[in-house]
N, C-alpha and C positions, 0 to 999 in steps of 0.2 A: 273637308274639302277634297280628300282623296276619293270619297264615294261619289261626289258630284262629277269629278273628272272621269271616273270609271263609267258612270252612266252616260256621259256625253260621248266618250270614245265608243262604247258599245252601241249606242244609238246611231252614230254616224256610220260605224262599220256595218250594222244591219241595214241601214237605209241604202248604203252603196251596194251591198250585196243584192238586196231585193230589187233595186232599180236595174241593175245589170241583168238579173234573171228575167225581169219583165221585158226589157229591151230584146233579149235573146228570144223570148217567146214570140214577140212581135215580128222580129226580123227574119227568123228562120223556123217557123212553126213546124213545118214538115220534118225537119231534121231533129228538132226537140222531141217530137212524138215518136219518131223512129228510134231515138236513143232510149226513151222510156220503154218502148216495146222490147228493145234489146235487153234492157235490164229485167223487165218482167219475165221474158223467156228464160233468162238465167235463174230466176227465182221460182220458176214454175207457175207464175201467175198468168192470167189471161191477158191478151193484148188489148190495147185500146184502139179506137179508130185512128187511122193514120191520115185522115183528111185534115189538111193544115188549117182551114178556117171554119171552125165550128163554134157553137155556143159554148162548149166546154172551154175552148181556148180563149174566147172572149171573156169568160168569167175568170179564168186564170190570170189574164192580163189585168183585169179590173181589181182582182184580189191583190196582185203584186203592187199595184198602185196604192191601194189602201194601206197595206202593211209598210210600204216605203214611207208614206206620209206619217204614219204612227211612229215609226222608228225615228224619222227626222224630227218630229215634234218632241219625242222623248229626249233627243240630244239637245235640242234648243231650250227645252224647259225641264231640266232634270229634277226640279223640285215638285213638278206636277206628277203625282203617282198614278194618275188615271191612264197616261199614255202607255207605260210598260204593262199595266194591268190589262188593258184592252188588247194590246199586241199579243201578250201571252195567251189570252183567251181566244183570239182570232186564230193563232197558229194551232192551238189545241183542238179547236172546233174543226178546222180544216183537216187535221190528221185523223180525227175520229170519223168524220164523214167519208174520207178516203178509205179508211179501214172497212167501214160499212159497205161501201160500193164495191170494194175488192171482194168482200164476202158474197155479195149478190152476184158479182161476175163469176166467181168460182162456182157457186151453187147452180146457177142457171146457164152459164156459158155466154153471158151477155157482154156487149161492149159497154163502155162507161156511160154513154148517153142513154142506152137502154136500161142500164142499172138505175140511173136517176129516175127514169119514168116508172120503173117497177117499184122503187122505194117509195115514191109519192103515192102510187096507187095502193100499195099495201098499207101505208100510213093512214090513208084516207078510208081504209077498209072498203075499197071499191069491190063490186061483185064482178065487174067485167072491164075489159080494155079493148078499145078499137084501134087497130093498127094494121098497116100493110107489111110490117116487119115480121117475117117468119121466125125470128129469134125468140119470140114470146111463146112459141108452141110448147116449150118444156115447162111452162109455169102452170102448176096444178092449182094454185090458190085462186086463180082468176079464170073466168070464161074469156077467151080471146076471140074477138070477131074481126074478120077481114073484109075489105071492100067487096070481095067476090061473094061474100055471104049475103049481101044486099040484094033483094029481089025488087025490081022495078016493074 
């Protein structure tokens, strides 16, 4: 019975924390991103975009919803082992993806959204990338084409 109580308390605590973080992301996204950039600067990491409403932020809010739901279900159904299992894997996958994106940002000096584009292109073994973003100039693994390269 003690284990069930601990799982419930942990699940509710995590659900509350994840929900609050998701609401903060939604309510003051520019300030959250500025805080992340302040932390990144202190650690010597590259900064992310400070644009408050981006695909990255939308994914972060969606992710916080999913992990909140998993933690809530874990608390409501402590006998179902799938909820904590999926929650742990979701958090681990998120952390590993972030580490990979930080590595790409560091290596190429890219912002987070550019690092995602590059990671997908490299994973797909693409030969070229078409973009108007000059940040990709330092990528030696791909031929980068810009709209100005187009001859009409």
